Phi, psi and omega in degrees: 000157187242155177244126180272129182246100176270110185186194181266153167241129187211158169264135180250122175255109189256124185244143179248118177261118189282353174262199177242136178299323181299332179277347183256339184250127175267113180306323184288352187242022185295341182283349175230037192296127175208092183234158178227134180246124171284121189239089184294329183262130175207135177210161178246132185227160162291135185208208188086146186298321181293320178295312184299313183296317183297320176306308179300317179296326182286328175295326181274359176085016180265162183266119185253135180231094179286136171252091194208173183227130177252164178260189183291346174262018186264004185300322183297317180296317181299319177302321185292315181302319182293319182295328174288354184080025177274136178283111180262014182300338181242030174258112182273141178252124177263125179280347191249007181220158172279158175295152181300147182229131175249126177252110191237127176246129186239132176270186190282348175262015184067016169287151179229141169244130184228135173248136186234125173258116185287325176051231183300336180304331182294347179259007183299334180289345175281000179249097186273164179303129179290150173267093183227130185287344181270358177278110184267339193196151187218167167221141170264101179257174183301133190200186172303146181307308186293324176299314183299316184296306185293323181286331174301309183293321180294314172303317177299308184300330181279348182080018179269125175291142184218154171269125174267116185230078186295331176051222182288353180270355180309319183293348180286349185241147174275179186298321181297315181300316176295322176296320178300314177305315185294322179296327186276325184288159171265325178221152178236130179234126177215163167273182186288329175288314179303317183303318179296321182289325182292321182289321179297317184281327174268345186076011182255137172286169182296324179296324180287321177298318181298322180296341182269346181234177178283337179190147175240131175239133177241111182274148185235026178067225184296343176289351186098228181198159173257137178240114176254121177218140178055037176076007184237145181254131175241129176268123179257110183305153179285166179250126181297136175277139175296335180201143175249102181252322192198113185277353177308124171089359182297315182294323177294323173302317176299317187286323173308312181294322181298310181298310179305311183297313179297319176298330178275354175087017179292162172287158181291336175293312177302313179301319183287331178289324171297318179301317171305317178299317183291321178299315176296328175287320180297317189295340182277006178223158182270147184078169184274346192227034186235008183266162176229128181284139177288326175206162184226163177057033177224000000 
């Protein structure tokens, strides 16, 4: 069976700032903010949530089917996905836009500032959910606003269970829209910051959100994650990383593990345990798609 990944494909320009953002930004002067960061380290990587999740799923031996949009400069990315064994039959190419671009700056504490140009991702809603009998599971990851809304409705209408993972796209939606996503989804996955924003915008506590779905996952970085099922919260401890180099893509690695486990019929706790291992492995390498798992399916 295959896993459908509704989300972005992007090129990541990753910059390393050797200081701390907090030491460069004066809270009392935010109304006239004017800062410059010297970034000795700079590289370009394949990224985007759909690409990163697909990479993680292939590491686990799962069948990944991205539903995503590339720009006119995306042929290299398309060839890479195919070389990884990713099903690219539903990757649309826009000839009049650039592929989405993320400019990510990371400081010495692994805090990040990101600027994102959506490019071809803005047309993702023109690429509908395919009617395929082999799609067992899906995820709504950050993508164009209209695409996220329409793909969630289409998956629900098709009876395909999916994970709602709003990520950095969460601020695009109001409380009513977010509540509707939750009602349509089978699972919700957010980090701790997004969890607070989700609660603030919907007026729902995390326990109330969890009551509307099969499970809620709140990732906590190196502290692991919280798993909410049947009204109960379980904390799954983090896995120490051998080295901390780059947090870019750690959340997507976790979500690949989550999807793989769900497709295998695992408990949400077991899925989260693998997700923590995946995140710890990913953070020890640079970029979202350069890590290799020491073992899988355990």
